VORO-617152 format. One line per field, with one value per atom (N, C-alpha, C, O): residue number from 1; z, x, y. Coordinates in steps of 0.2 Angstrom, whole numbers. Layout:
REM VORO-617152
i: (NUM/...)
z: (Z/...)
x: (X/...)
y: (Y/...)
END
This chain:
REM VORO-617152
i: (1/1/1/1/2/2/2/2/3/3/3/3/4/4/4/4/5/5/5/5/6/6/6/6/7/7/7/7/8/8/8/8/9/9/9/9/10/10/10/10/11/11/11/11/12/12/12/12/13/13/13/13/14/14/14/14/15/15/15/15/16/16/16/16/17/17/17/17/18/18/18/18/19/19/19/19/20/20/20/20/21/21/21/21/22/22/22/22/23/23/23/23/24/24/24/24/25/25/25/25/26/26/26/26/27/27/27/27/28/28/28/28/29/29/29/29/30/30/30/30/31/31/31/31/32/32/32/32/33/33/33/33/34/34/34/34/35/35/35/35/36/36/36/36/37/37/37/37/38/38/38/38/39/39/39/39/40/40/40/40/41/41/41/41/42/42/42/42/43/43/43/43/44/44/44/44/45/45/45/45/46/46/46/46/47/47/47/47/48/48/48/48/49/49/49/49/50/50/50/50/51/51/51/51/52/52/52/52/53/53/53/53/54/54/54/54/55/55/55/55/56/56/56/56/57/57/57/57/58/58/58/58/59/59/59/59/60/60/60/60/61/61/61/61/62/62/62/62/63/63/63/63/64/64/64/64/65/65/65/65/66/66/66/66/67/67/67/67/68/68/68/68/69/69/69/69/70/70/70/70/71/71/71/71/72/72/72/72/73/73/73/73/74/74/74/74/75/75/75/75/76/76/76/76/77/77/77/77/78/78/78/78/79/79/79/79/80/80/80/80/81/81/81/81/82/82/82/82/83/83/83/83)
z: (0/0/0/4/-4/-5/0/1/4/8/7/6/8/7/14/17/16/22/20/17/23/21/28/33/28/34/32/27/37/36/39/43/39/43/39/33/42/39/33/28/33/27/21/15/21/16/13/7/18/16/12/7/14/11/4/-1/3/-3/-8/-14/-5/-9/-11/-17/-7/-9/-14/-19/-14/-19/-26/-31/-26/-32/-35/-41/-31/-33/-36/-41/-32/-34/-41/-46/-42/-48/-54/-59/-52/-58/-60/-66/-55/-57/-61/-66/-59/-63/-70/-75/-71/-77/-82/-88/-79/-82/-85/-91/-81/-83/-89/-94/-89/-94/-101/-106/-100/-106/-109/-115/-104/-107/-110/-116/-107/-111/-117/-122/-118/-124/-129/-135/-127/-132/-135/-140/-130/-132/-136/-142/-134/-139/-145/-150/-145/-152/-156/-162/-153/-157/-160/-166/-156/-159/-165/-170/-164/-170/-176/-181/-175/-180/-184/-190/-180/-183/-187/-192/-185/-189/-195/-201/-195/-201/-206/-212/-203/-208/-210/-213/-208/-210/-207/-210/-201/-198/-193/-191/-192/-188/-192/-196/-192/-196/-191/-188/-189/-184/-187/-191/-185/-187/-182/-177/-184/-180/-173/-168/-173/-166/-162/-156/-166/-162/-160/-154/-164/-162/-155/-151/-155/-150/-143/-138/-144/-139/-136/-130/-140/-138/-135/-130/-138/-134/-127/-123/-127/-120/-115/-109/-117/-113/-111/-105/-115/-114/-109/-104/-111/-107/-99/-95/-99/-92/-88/-82/-92/-88/-86/-80/-90/-88/-82/-78/-83/-77/-71/-66/-71/-65/-62/-56/-66/-64/-61/-56/-64/-62/-55/-51/-55/-49/-43/-37/-44/-39/-37/-31/-42/-41/-37/-33/-39/-36/-28/-25/-26/-19/-15/-10/-18/-15/-16/-11/-21/-22/-17/-14/-16/-12/-4/0/-3/4/5/11/0/1/3/8/1/2/10/13/12/19/24/29/21/26/30/34)
x: (4/0/4/9/3/6/3/-3/8/5/9/15/6/9/9/4/15/15/15/20/11/11/11/8/16/17/14/16/10/7/0/-2/-3/-9/-15/-15/-21/-27/-29/-31/-29/-31/-27/-30/-20/-16/-17/-17/-19/-20/-27/-27/-32/-38/-37/-40/-33/-32/-29/-30/-24/-20/-25/-25/-29/-34/-39/-40/-41/-45/-41/-44/-35/-31/-30/-30/-28/-27/-33/-33/-39/-45/-47/-50/-46/-48/-44/-46/-37/-33/-35/-34/-37/-39/-45/-46/-50/-56/-55/-58/-50/-48/-45/-46/-41/-38/-43/-43/-48/-53/-57/-59/-58/-62/-58/-60/-51/-47/-47/-47/-46/-47/-53/-53/-59/-65/-66/-68/-63/-63/-59/-61/-53/-49/-51/-51/-54/-56/-63/-63/-67/-73/-71/-74/-67/-64/-61/-62/-57/-54/-59/-58/-64/-70/-73/-74/-75/-78/-73/-76/-67/-62/-62/-62/-62/-62/-68/-67/-73/-80/-79/-81/-77/-76/-71/-72/-66/-61/-62/-58/-69/-71/-67/-67/-64/-61/-66/-65/-72/-77/-83/-84/-88/-94/-100/-102/-102/-107/-112/-110/-118/-123/-122/-118/-125/-124/-127/-124/-132/-135/-131/-130/-128/-123/-117/-115/-115/-109/-111/-107/-116/-119/-119/-117/-122/-123/-116/-115/-112/-105/-101/-98/-102/-98/-101/-97/-108/-111/-108/-107/-108/-106/-99/-97/-94/-87/-86/-83/-90/-89/-91/-88/-97/-100/-95/-94/-92/-87/-81/-79/-79/-73/-74/-71/-80/-82/-83/-80/-86/-87/-80/-79/-76/-69/-65/-62/-65/-61/-64/-60/-70/-73/-72/-70/-72/-70/-62/-60/-58/-51/-49/-45/-53/-52/-53/-49/-58/-59/-53/-50/-50/-44/-38/-34/-37/-31/-32/-27/-37/-38/-37/-35/-39/-38/-31/-29/-27/-20/-17/-12/-19/-17/-18/-14/-24/-26/-22/-21/-20/-15/-18/-15)
y: (-6/0/6/7/11/17/22/22/25/31/37/37/42/49/53/53/55/59/66/68/70/77/81/80/86/90/97/100/99/105/106/101/111/112/109/107/108/105/109/105/115/119/117/117/117/115/108/107/103/96/96/93/100/100/103/101/108/111/107/106/103/98/92/90/90/85/87/84/94/97/97/95/99/99/92/91/88/81/78/75/79/76/79/75/86/89/86/85/85/83/76/74/72/65/65/62/69/70/73/71/78/81/75/75/71/66/61/59/59/55/58/55/65/68/68/67/68/68/61/60/56/49/48/45/50/49/52/49/58/62/58/58/56/53/46/45/42/36/36/33/40/41/44/42/49/52/47/47/42/37/32/30/31/26/30/26/36/40/40/39/41/41/35/34/29/23/21/18/24/23/27/25/33/38/35/36/32/29/22/18/20/13/7/1/8/3/-1/-6/3/0/1/6/-4/-3/-3/-8/4/5/10/14/9/14/20/19/26/32/30/32/27/25/20/21/15/11/14/13/19/23/27/27/30/34/30/32/24/19/17/17/15/13/18/17/24/30/31/33/31/32/27/28/20/15/16/15/17/18/24/24/30/36/35/37/31/30/25/26/20/16/19/18/23/27/32/33/35/40/36/39/30/26/24/25/22/20/26/25/31/37/40/41/40/42/38/40/31/27/28/28/28/29/36/37/41/48/48/51/44/44/41/43/35/32/36/36/40/44/50/51/53/59/56/60/50/47/46/47/45/44/51/51/56/63/64/67/62/63/60/62/54/50/45/42)
END
């Protein structure tokens, strides 16, 4: 188990938790955008054969899965900052 030791007052720790949490969520948004974009690109380049409805469904499933995973991970990562 990884643990992080932070020396400082409670306000600084909360600020760091907020920054770390935001960075994790931003990374999740970037991953979602890139993965969904690559799926759409593959369809437009004829590497995937999907209807527009199927593409939309697949993009929503992938985005929701990434969102759930990142949110779960964000809690654990910010807990590490708390110590």
